[in-house]
C-alpha positions as CSV (number, residue, x, y, z in Angstrom):
1,M,86.9,101.6,118.8
2,P,90.3,102.0,117.2
3,R,91.0,105.0,114.9
4,Y,92.9,104.4,111.6
5,F,94.5,106.9,109.3
6,F,94.5,106.4,105.5
7,H,97.5,108.2,104.0
8,T,98.1,108.1,100.3
9,Q,101.2,108.4,98.1
10,N,101.5,108.9,94.3
11,G,104.7,110.8,94.1
12,D,103.5,113.1,96.9
13,C,102.4,111.9,100.3
14,V,98.9,113.1,101.4
15,R,98.5,112.8,105.2
16,D,95.1,111.8,106.7
17,D,94.8,113.9,109.9
18,Q,91.2,112.9,110.6
19,G,91.2,109.2,110.5
20,E,88.2,106.8,110.8
21,D,87.0,104.8,113.7
22,L,86.7,101.1,112.7
23,K,86.1,97.9,114.5
24,S,89.3,96.1,113.6
25,V,92.3,95.8,111.4
26,D,90.2,93.6,109.0
27,A,87.8,96.5,108.6
28,A,90.7,98.8,108.0
29,R,92.0,96.4,105.3
30,E,88.6,96.5,103.5
31,E,88.5,100.3,103.7
32,A,92.1,100.6,102.4
33,V,91.1,98.6,99.3
34,A,88.0,100.8,98.8
35,V,90.1,104.0,99.2
36,L,92.6,102.8,96.7
37,G,89.9,101.8,94.2
38,E,88.2,105.2,94.6
39,I,91.4,107.1,94.1
40,L,92.3,105.0,91.0
41,R,88.8,105.6,89.6
42,Y,88.7,109.3,90.0
43,R,92.4,110.2,89.6
44,G,93.4,107.5,87.2
45,A,95.3,109.8,84.8
46,S,97.9,110.8,87.6
47,F,98.4,107.1,88.3
48,W,100.3,106.8,85.0
49,D,102.8,109.5,85.9
50,T,104.3,107.5,88.7
51,R,102.8,104.0,87.8
52,A,102.2,103.3,91.5
53,F,99.7,104.4,94.1
54,S,99.7,103.5,97.7
55,V,97.4,103.7,100.7
56,I,99.3,103.4,104.0
57,V,97.1,102.9,107.1
58,T,98.4,103.8,110.5
59,D,96.9,103.4,114.0
60,A,96.5,106.2,116.6
61,D,100.1,105.7,117.6
62,G,101.4,106.3,114.1
63,E,102.4,102.6,113.5
64,T,101.8,101.2,110.0
65,V,99.2,98.4,110.2
66,I,98.5,98.1,106.4
67,S,100.1,99.1,103.2
68,I,98.5,98.4,99.8
69,T,100.0,99.5,96.4
70,A,98.7,99.3,92.9
71,S,101.4,99.4,90.2
72,A,101.5,99.4,86.5
73,S,104.0,98.2,83.9
74,D,104.2,97.9,80.1
75,T,105.0,94.2,80.5
76,A,103.2,91.3,81.9
77,P,104.1,90.1,85.4
78,E,106.8,87.4,85.6
79,G,105.3,83.9,85.1
80,W,102.0,85.2,83.7
81,T,100.5,83.2,80.7
82,L,97.1,83.3,79.1
83,P,95.3,80.0,79.5
84,R,95.0,77.9,76.3
85,G,91.8,78.6,74.5
86,L,91.7,82.3,75.6
87,Q,94.4,83.4,73.3
């Protein structure tokens, strides 16, 4: 079973030296989302300092296989509108 490493970055990079054995890249994608969600839930205040938090997943060879980033802004994303009736 392949081993994946879940590194995080929010201003500072935190390296995952242990990793986790998972069945596939799809399983690593699911875990990356879960890791990001947990970090935002428990360390949410530090998220606002940099307004971005990333989980970078590498394989046993150190190659990046997944990168997921949550970001924040004081403005709505380009093209976003509230549907009529919900305003």
